[in-house]
C-alpha positions in Angstrom: 11.5 -5.3 6.7 10.6 -7.6 9.6 7.5 -7.5 11.6 7.3 -8.3 15.3 6.1 -11.8 16.5 2.8 -10.2 17.7 2.1 -8.7 14.3 3.2 -11.8 12.4 0.8 -13.8 14.5 -2.1 -11.4 13.8 -1.4 -11.9 10.1 -1.2 -15.6 10.4 2.4 -15.8 9.4 3.9 -17.6 12.4 6.4 -15.9 14.7 8.5 -13.6 12.5 8.3 -12.9 8.8 9.9 -10.7 6.1 7.5 -8.4 4.4 7.6 -5.8 1.6 5.9 -2.5 2.1 4.9 -0.7 -1.0 2.6 2.4 -1.5 -0.8 2.0 -3.1 -1.4 5.6 -3.8 0.8 8.7 -3.8 -0.8 12.1 -3.5 0.6 14.8 -5.9 0.9 18.5 -5.2 -1.7 19.3 -7.9 -4.3 17.3 -6.0 -4.2 14.2 -8.2 -3.1 10.8 -7.1 -0.6 8.5 -8.8 -0.6 4.8 -8.2 2.3 3.3 -6.3 4.4 0.2 -6.7 2.1 -1.8 -4.5 -0.5 -1.7 -7.3 1.8 -3.0 -10.0 0.5 0.0 -12.0 3.2 2.4 -10.7 3.2 5.9 -12.1 -0.3 5.7 -13.7 -2.9 8.3 -12.7 -5.8 7.3 -10.5 -9.3 8.8 -11.1 -12.0 9.1 -8.5 -15.4 8.6 -10.1 -17.6 9.0 -7.0 -16.0 10.5 -4.0 -19.1 9.9 -1.8 -18.8 6.1 -2.0 
């Protein structure tokens, strides 16, 4: 995926850059969350220990 020159500049990448977009968390139908490939822990279950934080 490519980003526009404006976005690349905002990210400090020069004019145009190739980027990889990967999910960090994937909500499941049962209300749980599975970690996505962006975490390098893909498929593992995530646990929320303090939802008020």
